[in-house]
N, C-alpha and C positions, 0 to 999 in steps of 0.2 A: 211552237205552241206548245207540246206536253211541257218543257220547261216550267213553264208558267202556273199548271196545274198543282204543282207541291210546295211544301213547305220547306224551311231548311229539315226540322222535324223528320217530316214524310221520308225525305230526300235521305236523312239517316237510316231509318226502319228498313226501305230499301235496300243501302246497303248491306245491313248487316244481314237481312232475308237472303238479300243474292251471295254473299259469303259463306254463308253455313251451305247454302245450297251446292256453292262449289266445288266446298268440301267434299260432300256428298260424292260430288259427281266424279272424284278422280277416280274414284272406285268405281262407280256405278254409273257409266256416261248417261247421259237424257238431257232429252231437246225438248222444248216448251213449244207445241203446237197449237195459236189461237184459230180457233173457225170461227166469223163471225157473219152477217150481212142478214139484212132487213126481212119481215116475219114474210115466210113462204118464198124464199130466196131458195134452199134446201139444205140446211146446214145440218138438220138429224139425221135426211138421206145422203149428203156426202159422206159421214163421220160412217155409219153403216156400211155403205161401200167400202171406205178406204179400208176398213179392219175386216170386215169379210172378204174381199179378195186376198187381201196380204193373209189372212188365216187359213185360207182354200186355196193357195196357191192359184188364183185367176189369171185369164190371159192379161200381162199388162206388158205388151212388147216394146214402148218405151222407158219401161223404166228396167235399168241398166242390171240393179243387182239382182230380181227378179229372173229376168231375160238371161242373164250368164250361168243361174243357177248357184248364184255366191249365197242364196239367203236357204239357212238350214229349215228353219222353223219362225213363225212368229205366232205368240200367244199373248193373252190377257195376264195381267196380275191386279192386284192390288194397288188402288191409286196412292200417291202419296198425304195427300190431304184428306183426312178423314173428317176434316168439315164441311167437304163441299161435298154434294150428291152427284152419285156415282149414273155417269151415263147408262141409260140401260137399253143397251146394246142388245141383248136378247131378245126383248118386248119387239124393239124395234122390226128387228131381222126376221123375226114371225111373222109382223103384219104386213112385211113387202113380202115376203118368200111364200106363207101360210094363207094367209087370207087377200093379197092382194092388193091390199089396201095403202094408202100412205102414211108413215106414223105422224105422231102428233106433234104439233112443232116445238119448237124451243120456245119455252114459256120462264125459264130461269137458267143459272149458269148448272153446267155439268163438266165433270171429268171425267175420265179413263185412262188406262197406263196397258200400252200395246210395246211388248218387248221383241224384238229383233234379235235372234241369233244368226250374224253373217259369215262370212272371208271375205278378208278384205283382197281386192283385187292388185295392191302390192305388198309386196314379201317386207320390204321396212315395214308399213303401218300392220302389219301381221305379228311382227316379233313385238311391236309396242302397244296393240290393241287389244280386247279382251273378243274384240269379236261381239261386242254386245251392245246394241243402243237400246234405251225403252224410251217408248215418246208418248209423253203426257199430253193428252188431247183434251184443249180447253174450250167447251160449248159454251157461249154466250149470247145474249139476242143483241143484234146490232143499234137497237131502240137505246139499251142501256151507254153501250158507246156515244151515243150523240147526247149523251148528258153530261158528255166531261167537258165540251166548251163552255158550259156553265160555270164551272169555278173559276174562270176569269171575267163573268159578268156579273156585275151589281143587281140589283133587284130591278132597279129603273131601267137598266140596261134589257135586260129582258123583257120586261113588259113593253118597251118599244119595241123591238124586234119582231114581238109574238103579234102585235096589233099590225105593224107594218106587212108580216107574212099574211095573215087572217086575210089582209084588204087585196092581195093579189087577186086578180079573175078567176083560179084555177080554183082558188080555196072561199072567194069572198060569200056566196051562198050558204055554200056548209058553215063559215061564221058568224052568219047574219043572226043568229037566237043569242048567241054568245056575248057579240060585241053588243046589241042591242039593249041585253040584261046589264051588262057591265056600264052602259051609260047611263042607266038612269043610278047607279051605284056611289054615292061621294066617300073617297077615300080616307078624307080626315075624320068622317064619321065615326062613333065610339066603335071599337070590333064586336062583333053578334057571329055566334057560331052557326048559326043558319045560312047567314046571309055568302061568309065562305063557302060554306057547304054545296049552295047553290051555283055558286060560279066556280067551285072546283068540277062539280057534276056536268055542267054545262060546258066548262073547257072542254073537260075528257070528251065528252059525246061531239064536239066537233074533232079533236086527232081523229078519234075514232072512226069518224064520217070518209076522211081526207083518206085515210088508207084502206076504203074499199076497193074494190078492183077498179069501178068504175072509174076512180081517181087515181089511185095505184102512187098516191105520194109518200114521199121516204121520209123527210125532214119534218119530223113531231116532236121535239123535244116538251116536257119531259119524257123521258122512255119510259119511266115505273106509271104513269095513268094511262099507259099501253098494257103492259104489263108487269103488274104490280108486284107478285112473286107474293111474299107473304108481308108484304106492307099496306096489305089491302084494306082503306078504312081508317088506317090510321091518320094523327094530324101532319107526319110529314107530308102525306099526299092531299090535304086539303086545304089547298093554297089555288093563285090563279094570277095572273097580268093583271093587273089594272090599269085606266084608261089615265092619261093628262100628266103623269107624274114628273114633276120638274126636279130640279137640285136639292130644294127644300128637303130637309129631314124630316123624317115620318114623327107626327107628334103620339108620343109616348098613349096607350090605350086606343089609339086609332085600328082599324080594319086595315091601315097603312100597315101600321108596324107591327100587327099580326102578318098580314102576309105574307112581308119581307120577313119575321123570324124565321117563317116555316119555309120558305126558301132558302132561307142561311141554313138550318136545321137539316132540310133536303141536301144539298151540298156534302156539310159536313159527316154527316152520319149515313149516307147512303151512296154519293158518288165518290167522295173520297177513297173510303175502304173500296170498293169497289176498284177505281186504278190502282191502289199503291198493292191491292193483294193480287188482283189478276193480270192487269194490263202490263205493270211495269216488269213482269216477270217471265214476260214471252220472248221466245226467240225466235220464232217463226210466225208466221199471218197468212191466211187464208180471207178473201172478203169474197163471200159469193154475192152475185149481182143478178136479179130477175130483170134483164133489160127487157127482155119480150113483154112483159105485163107493162112498163113504162113506156115502151112504142106501141103498144094496143092502144093507151090510156090517151096517149097526144103528147102533144109539147110541152103543155105543163108539166106533165108528170118525169119526163125526161129532163127538163134544166131542175127539178127538184131531188132528180138524184142527182147528177151533176154536183147539187149544191151537199148533201150526202155525202158522195163520197169524197169530196173537198174536205169537209168535218172528219169524217174519221179518219183519213190518210195524217192531219194535224193532230189524231189525240195520238198518235204513235209514236215511240222513239226508235227512230229508225237511225243506222251507221253501222259501222264495223268498227270495235274495239281493239285492244291491244292485251297481250299477256296481263298487264299492270291493272288498266281500264276492267279487263273482265271479271275480275275478282270480286268488284263491290258493286257494278252496273251492269245489267243485260240492254242489247241494244235489238232488235229485231232487223237483221239483215236480209233477208228476203220475204217480199212481200206477191203473193200471189192474187191477182183480181179478175175470177173466174163468174164469167159470162153464162151461167146456168141453163137447163132445158134446152139445150141444143137439138134434142131430140126430138122436140117440136117444131123444129125445121128439118126442110129436105139437105141433104150435106151439099150443095150449092152455094146454099147460104150460112153455110159455119164462119167461111173466111169471111162474110160482111160484117156478120154478127162478131167476130170479133174484132175488127176494126173500127167501129162503132164503139164500143166499149173501152179500146185501147184510145179511142180518139178522147174518149170523157176522161178515163182516168190521164191523160196526159194534160187535159185542162187543169184537173181537179189536181195535180201534183202540181204543177204551177202556181197554183193561188194558193196552195197549203204551205207555200214556201216548200215542200218536203226534198229531203234530198239524203244521201248515203246510204241507201238498202238499193238489192237490186231487187227490179219491179217487174213484173211479165202478166202479161194479160193473155188467157186463155178460153174456148168456147166447149163450153162440155155439156156432160149429163154423169153426172154419178151414177144413174139407174139408168137405163136407155128404156123406154116402154112403146118403141116403136120400132117398126124397120121399114124400109125405104121401097117406091113401087113407080111404078108408072101407070097411069091411065087415057085413052085415045077421049078427045073431046073433039070427033068431027074431024078436021083432020090433023089437030095439033094432037100433040103427044105432050102428057104434064107429067111432072116428076111428084109426087104423093109420098107421104106417111101414113103408115097402115097400122092402127093399133086399138082398143078397146077404150072411146073416149070414157070418162066416170059420168057414173049415173044423175041426171040432171043437166048437164051440159046439155049445149043446145049451139045450130049453126041456121040464122033464119030461120025457117018455122018448124023444122025439125028438131025433138028432142031424145037425146039418148038415153038408152036405159041399163048403161052399166055392164051389159053381155054380150052385145055385140059388136065384132072388129069391122072398124069404116074404115075405109081410105079418103085421106083427107089433103086438098091442095091448099097450104097455109097462108100461099102468095109469095112474092120475094121482097126481098129485104134489097136498097138499091146499093147501085155497083160502087158507089162514092159515100164514104162517111157522113161529106159535109151537106149531103141531100139532104139527111136527117135535122142540122142543124140549122140550114137554111127554109126549113120548114117551120121550126119553131120562131126562129127569128120573126117569122111573117106571123108570128101567133095564131095559126089556124087553131081551130077547136078540138082535135080531137075527134069530129065525126066521120073521118074519111081515115082508117089505120093504116101504116104499114101494110100492117099484117092481120089476121084472123086465126087466133086456135084457141083449141080446146085444151083440156085438159084429160089424160089419158090416164088407166088402171095400170099400176107396172104391170109386168112380162110376168105368164107363165115360164117359169124357169125350166129349162131343158136337163133331162136325167141321162146319166151313161146306162148304160149297156146293166153293168151291176145295181140299179137303182137309185145313183146317190146322186144330188141335188149339186148342181155343176152353180159358178158362183157366177154372182149377181154382175149381169151383162153392163157399159157403159160405154160413152166415146170421150176419151182424152183422158180418164181420170188417172192413165198412167202416166201421160205427161205432167199433170198435175203433181202427181207422186215423184216425178222424176224432180222438179225445180224445188220442191220444199224436203226434202228428205234425201233427196240423190247423193250430195256430197256427202254427207254426213255416213254412208253405207260405203264410202271409195274403197 
């Protein structure tokens, strides 16, 4: 699908950019790692924990280069793209370590460069390699990525799909106000700015309601309606799908023509540059997935998460190049799909969470006609906020997780104050992933969730005898690092 997103002119610019990047890379090897996921999946926390553990020599037993002692040091450098905001690593780590609060979520694209100096495991490589790799980490909202399929859709197709999705049982009540407003609109009437604004605002409110915890829906384009960045209030965001559009062309000066023009402007000035300047330049990618939130919200949210994964995978450029094609074309040759917040479950359910997300990913890969890259799935927590224990309940011993729930989190009638440590039994995921999908196929309403969990504060970090703060604890961050960059440090 990615090839249908660009014109010949776009491909020419991508090729020239890649050629220039490869020339620089001959003397200073680098790797561009994309980090994405839908909101609150943990992108900011993942990047902060990755960098913190590498800089501070964290406990990463499955990351071979670190385990074998071949990494001399890791340090931050100035990023190569001056026009892209820097990822505010220092602020985010201070929030995690000093204040024990989760850092602000990703609202726009940002970037940082982490350079690793290492000794190759191969004598042959030591002769020809500088033993230095710069990792350019690109952080961007998954909501923006879900805009890329719009490039292949007309305004009429976009409108038809939007209304079709809005009528699904899991969305219909949330979209009712917008659909009622749209039903009273004549697309062929004269263009009117206030009508366009009312429709756009109502449509955006519906999308934002879908995103709330109770529904936890994922497929919500256009992404800038949820995260406008610097486009807030601009005409490029003042459009909405219209009902009942047929094959006929829009009448000049009509509301239909105005909406169609703004939709096309959104694609041209917002979506295409994002793909060309960022997505088409990636070498590796991690997609963070908050599967627990979807499971908690019910079968409709699980189905929507699968749809979102399908569209995300269809937007990448997967595959392996060769010496010639690599000069002018980048391909993503490794993609990791990471189920986050594994620390919200007892370790007995980690493999089950991983199996559920692998099943979701396998179905998404098949539907997206995706091939040519290595894809792996892992259940992880970039920052582990809990520890494990057991509690007696009558004759039964229950596995629990222990941590400090965020202020305001609730279980039943109990509301937590943000300071009290608590032991919680989150429930068990089914042993067979098929049970999750059979629940979905039966279209249960989500009133009986598979698991119930609360959000926890970041952990209080241990300190050495000398008073130094240890690196951020995690679950399987080392495995993620090994898959994403381990071969480049071999």
